[in-house]
C-alpha positions as CSV (number, residue, x, y, z in Angstrom):
1,M,97.3,76.1,127.3
2,V,95.2,73.2,128.0
3,T,94.0,71.0,125.3
4,Q,90.5,69.5,125.3
5,Q,91.9,66.1,125.8
6,E,93.7,67.3,128.8
7,A,90.7,69.2,130.2
8,E,88.7,65.8,130.0
9,K,91.5,64.2,132.1
10,I,91.3,66.9,134.4
11,A,87.4,66.7,134.7
12,A,87.4,63.0,135.1
13,Q,90.0,63.3,138.1
14,F,87.8,65.8,140.0
15,M,84.5,64.4,138.9
16,G,85.4,60.9,140.2
17,A,84.3,59.2,137.1
18,P,84.7,59.2,133.4
19,A,82.1,61.3,131.3
20,D,80.2,58.3,130.0
21,D,79.7,56.7,133.6
22,A,76.1,55.4,133.8
23,E,75.6,56.7,137.3
24,H,78.2,59.6,137.7
25,G,78.6,60.8,134.0
26,W,79.0,64.6,133.2
27,T,79.2,66.7,130.3
28,M,81.6,69.2,129.0
29,Q,81.0,72.2,126.7
30,E,83.7,74.4,125.1
31,F,83.8,78.0,125.5
32,P,86.5,80.8,124.9
33,A,87.9,80.5,128.6
34,G,87.7,76.8,128.7
35,W,85.2,74.0,129.3
36,L,82.1,74.2,131.3
37,V,81.5,70.8,133.3
38,L,78.0,69.8,134.5
39,N,76.9,66.5,136.1
40,R,74.8,64.6,133.7
41,W,72.3,63.8,136.4
42,D,71.9,67.6,137.1
43,E,71.6,69.1,133.6
44,D,68.0,69.0,133.0
45,D,66.8,69.6,136.5
46,P,69.5,71.4,138.4
47,V,69.7,70.7,142.1
48,I,70.2,73.7,144.6
49,G,73.7,73.5,146.2
50,V,75.2,71.5,143.1
51,G,76.5,74.0,141.0
52,S,78.8,73.7,138.1
53,Y,82.4,73.4,137.4
54,V,84.9,75.1,134.8
55,V,88.4,73.6,133.7
56,E,90.2,77.1,132.6
57,R,91.9,76.8,129.3
58,A,95.0,78.8,130.2
59,S,95.9,77.2,133.5
60,G,94.2,73.8,133.7
61,R,92.7,74.8,137.2
62,M,89.3,73.5,137.8
63,L,86.9,75.8,139.5
64,H,83.7,75.1,141.2
65,F,80.5,77.6,140.8
66,P,77.7,78.0,143.1
67,S,74.3,76.9,141.7
68,Y,72.9,80.5,142.0
69,L,75.3,81.0,138.8
70,E,73.4,79.6,135.9
71,P,75.7,77.7,133.3
72,D,74.5,80.0,130.6
73,Q,75.8,83.0,132.7
74,I,79.2,81.4,133.1
75,L,79.4,80.8,129.4
76,A,78.4,84.2,128.6
77,D,80.2,86.4,130.9
78,Y,83.0,84.1,132.5
79,D,85.4,87.1,133.0
80,Y,82.9,88.7,135.1
81,V,82.0,85.8,137.2
82,A,85.2,84.0,137.3
83,G,85.8,85.3,140.9
84,E,82.7,83.5,142.1
85,G,84.4,80.2,141.4
86,S,86.3,78.4,143.9
87,P,89.6,76.5,142.8
88,L,89.4,72.5,143.5
89,E,92.3,70.9,145.0
90,D,93.7,68.2,143.0
91,P,92.3,64.9,144.2
92,L,95.6,63.1,143.4
93,R,97.8,65.2,145.7
C-alpha cells in the first residue's frame, strides 16, 4: 500500500518537477484507487493528447491515461477504465 507521501515522490519522478514548480507543476487528487495527477497548466483548458495520470494505491504504479478519458470519468469509474491506462517506466531505471 502506497502512502500519499510516497505517491507524491512517484509523481514528481515521472512528471520531472515538484508539484509547486511554477512552469511544470502538477496537482494530485486522492480517490479510492490512488491519486489522480494532472499537469497544472492543463487543468482549466485541457490540451488534446496530454491526458492524465494515476498513481495506484495498491502497487505504486503510475499510469498515463489518454485525453479522451476525462479526469472525472477516471475518478468515478476507475475499475472500468483502468485498462485504458498505460504503465509508465520508472525514469530512474
